PyMOL commands that place a pseudoatom at each C-alpha (Angstrom):
pseudoatom trace, name=CA, resn=UNK, resi=1, chain=A, elem=C, hetatm=0, pos=[73.310, -62.923, 105.124]
pseudoatom trace, name=CA, resn=UNK, resi=2, chain=A, elem=C, hetatm=0, pos=[71.934, -61.609, 101.174]
pseudoatom trace, name=CA, resn=UNK, resi=3, chain=A, elem=C, hetatm=0, pos=[73.369, -59.936, 99.274]
pseudoatom trace, name=CA, resn=UNK, resi=4, chain=A, elem=C, hetatm=0, pos=[76.619, -59.049, 100.676]
pseudoatom trace, name=CA, resn=UNK, resi=5, chain=A, elem=C, hetatm=0, pos=[74.377, -57.618, 103.653]
pseudoatom trace, name=CA, resn=UNK, resi=6, chain=A, elem=C, hetatm=0, pos=[75.886, -58.663, 106.649]
pseudoatom trace, name=CA, resn=UNK, resi=7, chain=A, elem=C, hetatm=0, pos=[72.738, -59.746, 108.330]
pseudoatom trace, name=CA, resn=UNK, resi=8, chain=A, elem=C, hetatm=0, pos=[72.272, -57.746, 112.017]
pseudoatom trace, name=CA, resn=UNK, resi=9, chain=A, elem=C, hetatm=0, pos=[76.131, -57.052, 112.089]
pseudoatom trace, name=CA, resn=UNK, resi=10, chain=A, elem=C, hetatm=0, pos=[76.968, -53.342, 111.761]
pseudoatom trace, name=CA, resn=UNK, resi=11, chain=A, elem=C, hetatm=0, pos=[77.830, -51.234, 108.878]
pseudoatom trace, name=CA, resn=UNK, resi=12, chain=A, elem=C, hetatm=0, pos=[81.432, -50.129, 110.467]
pseudoatom trace, name=CA, resn=UNK, resi=13, chain=A, elem=C, hetatm=0, pos=[83.650, -51.572, 112.859]
pseudoatom trace, name=CA, resn=UNK, resi=14, chain=A, elem=C, hetatm=0, pos=[82.931, -51.400, 116.683]
pseudoatom trace, name=CA, resn=UNK, resi=15, chain=A, elem=C, hetatm=0, pos=[85.324, -49.151, 118.615]
pseudoatom trace, name=CA, resn=UNK, resi=16, chain=A, elem=C, hetatm=0, pos=[85.408, -51.463, 121.637]
pseudoatom trace, name=CA, resn=UNK, resi=17, chain=A, elem=C, hetatm=0, pos=[85.658, -55.099, 119.585]
pseudoatom trace, name=CA, resn=UNK, resi=18, chain=A, elem=C, hetatm=0, pos=[89.241, -55.872, 118.061]
pseudoatom trace, name=CA, resn=UNK, resi=19, chain=A, elem=C, hetatm=0, pos=[89.765, -55.601, 114.560]
pseudoatom trace, name=CA, resn=UNK, resi=20, chain=A, elem=C, hetatm=0, pos=[90.025, -59.069, 112.312]
pseudoatom trace, name=CA, resn=UNK, resi=21, chain=A, elem=C, hetatm=0, pos=[91.880, -58.257, 109.316]
pseudoatom trace, name=CA, resn=UNK, resi=22, chain=A, elem=C, hetatm=0, pos=[91.781, -61.290, 107.567]
pseudoatom trace, name=CA, resn=UNK, resi=23, chain=A, elem=C, hetatm=0, pos=[94.145, -59.934, 104.723]
pseudoatom trace, name=CA, resn=UNK, resi=24, chain=A, elem=C, hetatm=0, pos=[96.765, -57.233, 104.389]
pseudoatom trace, name=CA, resn=UNK, resi=25, chain=A, elem=C, hetatm=0, pos=[95.782, -54.244, 103.030]
pseudoatom trace, name=CA, resn=UNK, resi=26, chain=A, elem=C, hetatm=0, pos=[99.200, -53.916, 100.759]
pseudoatom trace, name=CA, resn=UNK, resi=27, chain=A, elem=C, hetatm=0, pos=[96.888, -56.394, 99.099]
pseudoatom trace, name=CA, resn=UNK, resi=28, chain=A, elem=C, hetatm=0, pos=[94.417, -54.881, 97.936]
pseudoatom trace, name=CA, resn=UNK, resi=29, chain=A, elem=C, hetatm=0, pos=[96.482, -51.752, 96.616]
pseudoatom trace, name=CA, resn=UNK, resi=30, chain=A, elem=C, hetatm=0, pos=[97.832, -54.051, 94.500]
pseudoatom trace, name=CA, resn=UNK, resi=31, chain=A, elem=C, hetatm=0, pos=[95.022, -54.852, 92.914]
pseudoatom trace, name=CA, resn=UNK, resi=32, chain=A, elem=C, hetatm=0, pos=[94.217, -51.020, 91.793]
pseudoatom trace, name=CA, resn=UNK, resi=33, chain=A, elem=C, hetatm=0, pos=[94.928, -49.760, 88.190]
pseudoatom trace, name=CA, resn=UNK, resi=34, chain=A, elem=C, hetatm=0, pos=[95.005, -47.171, 86.218]
pseudoatom trace, name=CA, resn=UNK, resi=35, chain=A, elem=C, hetatm=0, pos=[96.219, -43.774, 86.926]
pseudoatom trace, name=CA, resn=UNK, resi=36, chain=A, elem=C, hetatm=0, pos=[95.657, -41.352, 90.009]
pseudoatom trace, name=CA, resn=UNK, resi=37, chain=A, elem=C, hetatm=0, pos=[94.684, -37.795, 89.491]
pseudoatom trace, name=CA, resn=UNK, resi=38, chain=A, elem=C, hetatm=0, pos=[94.745, -34.908, 92.211]
pseudoatom trace, name=CA, resn=UNK, resi=39, chain=A, elem=C, hetatm=0, pos=[91.557, -33.976, 93.151]
pseudoatom trace, name=CA, resn=UNK, resi=40, chain=A, elem=C, hetatm=0, pos=[91.092, -30.530, 93.995]
pseudoatom trace, name=CA, resn=UNK, resi=41, chain=A, elem=C, hetatm=0, pos=[88.572, -29.990, 96.749]
pseudoatom trace, name=CA, resn=UNK, resi=42, chain=A, elem=C, hetatm=0, pos=[86.571, -27.002, 97.303]
pseudoatom trace, name=CA, resn=UNK, resi=43, chain=A, elem=C, hetatm=0, pos=[83.164, -25.287, 98.695]
pseudoatom trace, name=CA, resn=UNK, resi=44, chain=A, elem=C, hetatm=0, pos=[80.998, -23.561, 96.228]
pseudoatom trace, name=CA, resn=UNK, resi=45, chain=A, elem=C, hetatm=0, pos=[77.433, -22.327, 96.185]
pseudoatom trace, name=CA, resn=UNK, resi=46, chain=A, elem=C, hetatm=0, pos=[76.794, -26.463, 94.439]
pseudoatom trace, name=CA, resn=UNK, resi=47, chain=A, elem=C, hetatm=0, pos=[77.126, -27.149, 98.537]
pseudoatom trace, name=CA, resn=UNK, resi=48, chain=A, elem=C, hetatm=0, pos=[74.574, -25.053, 100.001]
pseudoatom trace, name=CA, resn=UNK, resi=49, chain=A, elem=C, hetatm=0, pos=[71.953, -26.288, 97.315]
pseudoatom trace, name=CA, resn=UNK, resi=50, chain=A, elem=C, hetatm=0, pos=[70.520, -29.171, 99.612]
pseudoatom trace, name=CA, resn=UNK, resi=51, chain=A, elem=C, hetatm=0, pos=[71.248, -27.737, 103.352]
pseudoatom trace, name=CA, resn=UNK, resi=52, chain=A, elem=C, hetatm=0, pos=[68.482, -24.489, 101.494]
pseudoatom trace, name=CA, resn=UNK, resi=53, chain=A, elem=C, hetatm=0, pos=[66.339, -26.321, 100.652]
pseudoatom trace, name=CA, resn=UNK, resi=54, chain=A, elem=C, hetatm=0, pos=[66.243, -28.172, 104.000]
pseudoatom trace, name=CA, resn=UNK, resi=55, chain=A, elem=C, hetatm=0, pos=[65.589, -25.153, 105.694]
pseudoatom trace, name=CA, resn=UNK, resi=56, chain=A, elem=C, hetatm=0, pos=[62.974, -24.060, 103.676]
pseudoatom trace, name=CA, resn=UNK, resi=57, chain=A, elem=C, hetatm=0, pos=[61.501, -27.456, 104.490]
pseudoatom trace, name=CA, resn=UNK, resi=58, chain=A, elem=C, hetatm=0, pos=[62.221, -26.726, 108.097]
pseudoatom trace, name=CA, resn=UNK, resi=59, chain=A, elem=C, hetatm=0, pos=[59.973, -23.652, 107.716]
pseudoatom trace, name=CA, resn=UNK, resi=60, chain=A, elem=C, hetatm=0, pos=[57.151, -25.400, 106.626]
pseudoatom trace, name=CA, resn=UNK, resi=61, chain=A, elem=C, hetatm=0, pos=[56.444, -26.486, 110.158]
pseudoatom trace, name=CA, resn=UNK, resi=62, chain=A, elem=C, hetatm=0, pos=[55.734, -24.599, 113.168]
pseudoatom trace, name=CA, resn=UNK, resi=63, chain=A, elem=C, hetatm=0, pos=[59.109, -24.301, 115.275]
pseudoatom trace, name=CA, resn=UNK, resi=64, chain=A, elem=C, hetatm=0, pos=[61.513, -26.603, 113.455]
pseudoatom trace, name=CA, resn=UNK, resi=65, chain=A, elem=C, hetatm=0, pos=[63.966, -23.876, 112.026]
pseudoatom trace, name=CA, resn=UNK, resi=66, chain=A, elem=C, hetatm=0, pos=[64.447, -23.032, 115.943]
pseudoatom trace, name=CA, resn=UNK, resi=67, chain=A, elem=C, hetatm=0, pos=[64.779, -26.590, 116.490]
pseudoatom trace, name=CA, resn=UNK, resi=68, chain=A, elem=C, hetatm=0, pos=[66.947, -26.724, 114.422]
pseudoatom trace, name=CA, resn=UNK, resi=69, chain=A, elem=C, hetatm=0, pos=[68.916, -23.435, 115.904]
pseudoatom trace, name=CA, resn=UNK, resi=70, chain=A, elem=C, hetatm=0, pos=[69.197, -24.564, 119.289]
pseudoatom trace, name=CA, resn=UNK, resi=71, chain=A, elem=C, hetatm=0, pos=[69.797, -28.503, 118.615]
pseudoatom trace, name=CA, resn=UNK, resi=72, chain=A, elem=C, hetatm=0, pos=[73.474, -26.326, 116.857]
pseudoatom trace, name=CA, resn=UNK, resi=73, chain=A, elem=C, hetatm=0, pos=[73.574, -23.271, 118.586]
pseudoatom trace, name=CA, resn=UNK, resi=74, chain=A, elem=C, hetatm=0, pos=[73.187, -25.788, 122.052]
pseudoatom trace, name=CA, resn=UNK, resi=75, chain=A, elem=C, hetatm=0, pos=[76.737, -28.318, 120.793]
pseudoatom trace, name=CA, resn=UNK, resi=76, chain=A, elem=C, hetatm=0, pos=[78.609, -25.252, 119.337]
pseudoatom trace, name=CA, resn=UNK, resi=77, chain=A, elem=C, hetatm=0, pos=[78.489, -23.567, 123.087]
pseudoatom trace, name=CA, resn=UNK, resi=78, chain=A, elem=C, hetatm=0, pos=[81.501, -25.265, 123.661]
pseudoatom trace, name=CA, resn=UNK, resi=79, chain=A, elem=C, hetatm=0, pos=[83.619, -25.545, 120.822]
pseudoatom trace, name=CA, resn=UNK, resi=80, chain=A, elem=C, hetatm=0, pos=[86.448, -23.224, 119.879]
pseudoatom trace, name=CA, resn=UNK, resi=81, chain=A, elem=C, hetatm=0, pos=[85.819, -20.245, 118.236]
pseudoatom trace, name=CA, resn=UNK, resi=82, chain=A, elem=C, hetatm=0, pos=[87.622, -21.443, 114.770]
pseudoatom trace, name=CA, resn=UNK, resi=83, chain=A, elem=C, hetatm=0, pos=[84.916, -23.953, 114.547]
pseudoatom trace, name=CA, resn=UNK, resi=84, chain=A, elem=C, hetatm=0, pos=[82.064, -21.368, 115.746]
pseudoatom trace, name=CA, resn=UNK, resi=85, chain=A, elem=C, hetatm=0, pos=[83.021, -19.153, 113.281]
pseudoatom trace, name=CA, resn=UNK, resi=86, chain=A, elem=C, hetatm=0, pos=[83.426, -21.525, 110.491]
pseudoatom trace, name=CA, resn=UNK, resi=87, chain=A, elem=C, hetatm=0, pos=[79.756, -22.836, 111.083]
pseudoatom trace, name=CA, resn=UNK, resi=88, chain=A, elem=C, hetatm=0, pos=[78.246, -19.318, 110.877]
pseudoatom trace, name=CA, resn=UNK, resi=89, chain=A, elem=C, hetatm=0, pos=[79.820, -18.874, 107.632]
pseudoatom trace, name=CA, resn=UNK, resi=90, chain=A, elem=C, hetatm=0, pos=[78.271, -21.915, 106.223]
pseudoatom trace, name=CA, resn=UNK, resi=91, chain=A, elem=C, hetatm=0, pos=[74.934, -20.620, 108.014]
pseudoatom trace, name=CA, resn=UNK, resi=92, chain=A, elem=C, hetatm=0, pos=[75.180, -17.263, 106.303]
pseudoatom trace, name=CA, resn=UNK, resi=93, chain=A, elem=C, hetatm=0, pos=[75.292, -19.270, 102.973]
for i in range(1, 93): cmd.bond("trace and resi %d" % i, "trace and resi %d" % (i + 1))
show_as sticks, trace
zoom trace
């Protein structure tokens, strides 16, 4: 173990192994200080700058945009209509 890295252990709990909790969550929670504030989540045009740039990068290599479209569409075909519509709305931005 180096610099807090757990070595070969995954960085997330495995779903097929029971979790071993060494201290209750409440003891961690009690150490928090400061004032709580509401976080107002919203999607703005800024959220689409990076995906748009990635789309442009994919366009510089033959067939990459088509491969992405195929990969997304092949997974969305079995999704509920509302999920497909929301995903397509993101693609239009």
